C-alpha positions in Angstrom: 176.0 17.4 -67.7 176.1 13.4 -67.3 174.5 11.1 -68.9 173.5 7.3 -67.8 174.5 4.4 -70.1 171.4 2.5 -69.6 172.1 -0.8 -71.3 174.7 0.6 -73.5 178.0 -1.1 -73.1 176.9 -3.2 -70.3 176.4 -6.4 -72.3 179.8 -6.1 -74.1 181.7 -5.3 -70.7 179.9 -8.4 -68.9 180.4 -10.3 -71.7 184.5 -9.8 -71.7 184.7 -9.3 -67.8 185.9 -5.8 -68.6 185.2 -4.9 -65.1 187.7 -7.2 -63.6 190.6 -6.1 -65.7 193.6 -8.6 -65.9 195.3 -9.8 -62.5 198.4 -7.8 -61.7 201.5 -9.2 -63.5 199.8 -11.4 -66.0 199.3 -10.6 -69.6 196.3 -8.6 -71.1 194.4 -11.1 -73.3 193.1 -10.3 -76.5 189.7 -11.0 -75.7 189.9 -8.4 -73.0 191.2 -5.7 -75.1 188.5 -6.6 -77.5 186.0 -6.2 -74.7 187.1 -2.8 -73.5 187.1 -1.6 -77.4 183.7 -2.9 -78.1 182.3 -1.1 -74.5 183.8 2.3 -75.8 182.1 1.8 -79.1 178.6 1.3 -77.6 178.8 3.9 -74.7 180.6 6.7 -76.8 177.8 6.0 -79.5 175.2 6.7 -76.9 177.0 10.0 -76.0 177.3 11.0 -79.8 173.0 10.5 -79.7 172.7 12.6 -76.6 174.9 15.2 -77.7 173.2 15.3 -81.1 169.8 15.8 -79.4 171.1 18.4 -77.3 172.8 20.3 -80.2 169.4 20.1 -82.1 167.9 21.8 -79.4 170.1 24.9 -79.2 172.5 23.6 -76.4 175.9 24.3 -77.1 177.1 20.6 -75.8 180.2 18.9 -76.6 181.1 15.3 -75.8 183.5 14.2 -73.7 184.8 10.5 -72.8 186.3 10.0 -69.8 188.7 7.4 -70.9 192.2 8.3 -71.0 192.0 11.3 -68.3 190.1 9.7 -65.9 192.4 6.6 -64.2 191.9 4.5 -61.3 193.8 2.1 -59.3 191.6 -1.3 -58.2 188.7 0.7 -59.4 188.9 3.6 -57.0 189.5 6.9 -59.0 192.9 8.0 -58.8 193.2 10.8 -61.5 190.0 12.7 -62.6 189.6 15.0 -65.7 187.9 17.6 -63.8 190.2 20.4 -65.8 189.1 19.3 -69.0 185.5 19.9 -67.7 186.5 22.8 -66.3 188.1 24.3 -69.7 185.0 23.6 -71.6 182.7 25.3 -69.1 184.5 28.2 -69.3 184.9 28.5 -72.7 180.8 28.7 -72.8 179.9 24.8 -73.5 178.0 22.0 -71.9 180.3 19.0 -71.4 178.5 15.8 -71.6 180.1 13.0 -70.1 179.3 9.3 -69.6 179.7 6.3 -68.1 183.4 4.6 -69.3 186.1 2.1 -69.2 189.1 3.5 -67.5 192.7 2.6 -67.3 193.3 0.9 -64.3 197.0 1.5 -63.0 196.9 -2.3 -60.6 194.6 -4.4 -62.9 194.7 -2.7 -66.7 191.1 -1.6 -67.0 187.7 -1.4 -65.1 184.3 0.1 -65.7 184.0 3.8 -64.4 180.4 4.5 -63.4 178.7 7.6 -64.5 177.5 7.7 -61.2 180.9 7.8 -59.4 181.6 10.7 -62.1 178.7 12.8 -61.3 179.6 12.6 -57.5 183.2 13.7 -58.1 181.9 16.6 -60.5 179.6 17.5 -57.6 182.0 17.9 -55.0 184.3 20.0 -57.2 181.5 22.3 -58.8 178.8 22.5 -56.5 176.1 22.6 -58.6 172.4 23.8 -57.6 171.2 20.4 -57.9 172.0 17.2 -59.3 169.0 15.1 -61.8 169.1 11.3 -62.1 166.9 10.7 -65.0 165.6 6.9 -65.1 163.2 4.4 -66.8 161.0 4.6 -64.2 159.5 7.6 -62.1 161.7 7.6 -59.5 162.8 5.5 -56.4 160.7 2.8 -55.2 160.2 1.1 -51.8 161.2 -2.1 -53.3 162.1 -2.9 -57.1 159.0 -1.2 -59.2 158.1 -4.7 -60.8 157.6 -6.4 -57.3 154.0 -6.3 -56.0 153.3 -3.6 -53.1 156.1 -1.3 -54.8 155.3 2.4 -54.0 156.8 5.6 -55.3 158.8 7.4 -52.5 158.4 11.3 -52.9 161.3 12.4 -50.7 163.9 10.6 -48.8 166.0 12.2 -45.8 169.7 11.5 -45.5 171.3 11.9 -42.0 174.8 13.0 -41.2 175.8 9.4 -41.0 174.3 8.7 -44.8 171.4 6.7 -43.5 168.3 7.1 -45.6 164.8 7.3 -44.2 162.8 5.3 -45.3 165.0 2.3 -46.0 165.1 1.5 -49.7 165.2 -2.2 -51.1 167.2 -2.2 -54.6 168.0 -4.7 -57.4 170.5 -5.5 -60.1 170.2 -6.4 -63.4 172.1 -9.5 -64.6 174.2 -7.6 -67.3 174.6 -4.5 -64.8 178.3 -4.0 -64.6 178.2 -0.8 -62.4 176.1 -1.8 -59.2 172.7 -1.0 -60.4 170.4 0.9 -58.5 172.1 0.6 -55.5 175.1 2.2 -56.8 173.0 5.1 -58.0 171.3 5.6 -55.0 174.4 5.7 -52.8 176.2 8.1 -54.9 172.8 10.2 -54.6 173.2 9.9 -50.9 177.1 10.7 -50.9 176.2 13.7 -52.9 173.5 15.0 -50.6 175.3 14.3 -47.1 178.8 15.6 -48.3 177.6 18.8 -49.2 175.5 19.2 -46.0 172.1 19.3 -48.3 173.4 22.0 -50.1 173.3 20.0 -53.1 169.7 18.3 -53.3 169.1 15.1 -55.8 166.0 14.4 -57.7 165.3 11.4 -59.3 162.7 11.0 -62.0 161.6 9.7 -65.1 163.6 10.4 -68.8 161.5 12.3 -71.2 159.0 13.6 -68.8 157.6 17.0 -67.6 158.6 16.3 -64.2 162.4 15.6 -65.8 162.2 19.3 -67.3 160.8 20.6 -63.8 163.7 18.9 -62.0 166.5 20.2 -64.4 165.0 23.8 -64.2 163.8 24.5 -60.9 165.1 21.8 -58.6 161.4 20.9 -57.6 159.3 17.9 -58.1 155.3 17.4 -57.1 153.8 14.7 -55.6 153.9 11.5 -57.7 156.7 12.6 -60.0 159.5 11.6 -58.4 161.8 11.4 -55.5 163.8 13.9 -53.9 166.6 13.4 -51.2 167.1 16.0 -48.3 169.6 16.6 -45.6 168.5 16.3 -42.2 171.4 17.3 -39.7 169.8 15.3 -36.4 
């Protein structure tokens, strides 16, 4: 299971430029180090809250932080913690990962998006479906606060990764991981790279639709958005 950080960590990372790290060969500033620590305090707090709720409902959930086991080079993943996740699963527990800071071989550190993590996990474990839970009901034709925005029930992904219908997205000022655009691209990549064997559903957190999507892989009209693969 991968949780989305929402606003947890984004403000701290933005304020201290954690996503940009340090220039190659230059000294790492105390400000950057403090920013990384503050960002991690925030995202691990959310991870604990989510894991706590899962355990309270009977799920044998174990929080796992990517920091230290997942590493990057120029923000591209160079080392994963897949073996740790597999060991936890094989032992009968549900791993709960989150977006995190990562040590970067070239720029000291960066932000490792949870969307990048779930994309890699999907490639490795081939789940029945991947579900993105958000603060809105799914993917809209344009940002949902814009006039004329309408919920899109299904999006078709072609072999080249193109979406039909096309979607106009936006990024919040404090978002350090690419906003909805990156999340949607990760969803597209999961569907296209699996040739449709892993559908992606996007719906609202804490809703009946979310429960149905996770348990059955289906959504009714008006409950969210499902991404399909179409080999043209």
